[in-house]
N, C-alpha and C positions, 0 to 999 in steps of 0.2 A: 260636070256633065258625065265624064267617063264612070266616076263612082256610081252614081244613080242609075244609068243606062246598065252596069254591071250587076249591079243589086236588083232590078228589074229582071233581069235574064235568070239569075240566080233562083229568085223567089218563083218564077215560071217554071223552072226545073222542078225546082222541090215539089212545088204543089199540082203539076201535069203528069210529069214523066216517072217519078217516084212511086205513084201509086200503080202506075201500069205496069211497071218492073215488078214491085214487091204484093201484087194483088193476093197472091196465095198466103203469104203471111199475114196481112192485113186480114183476109176472111177468117184464116184461124184463130188468129188473137182475139177477133171481135166476137168470136162463138158461132159464125155463120157457116163455118165448113165444120163437117164432122169427120172423122176418122173412120175409115171401113172397117167393119168386124173383121176380125183374124178367123179363119176356119177353125173348127174345134180340132183339138190335138195338136196344134202350134204350139211347140216348146218355146219357154222363156229364156231369151239369151242371158248366158253366164258371162258378165264382163270381166270375172276377177283376173282370169289369165292375161286378158289384154291389158289391165292395168300393171301387173305385175311386171308385163314386157317392155313397158315404155318406162324409160329412166326418167328419174326425177331431177327435174333441173333447179336449182335455186341459186337465183342471181342475187 
């Protein structure tokens, strides 16, 4: 009985609460949300200095 009630609560959480929490991500991935246009003249970010500053960790 305990396992089935725990499973029911888990399914309820996944089906009801996660879409409420991640609604922006779901809308973006489904194509429902559009990113706003950037103003003219906005420079593109250059990420090379950031990538060079982060040390590479090999595990």
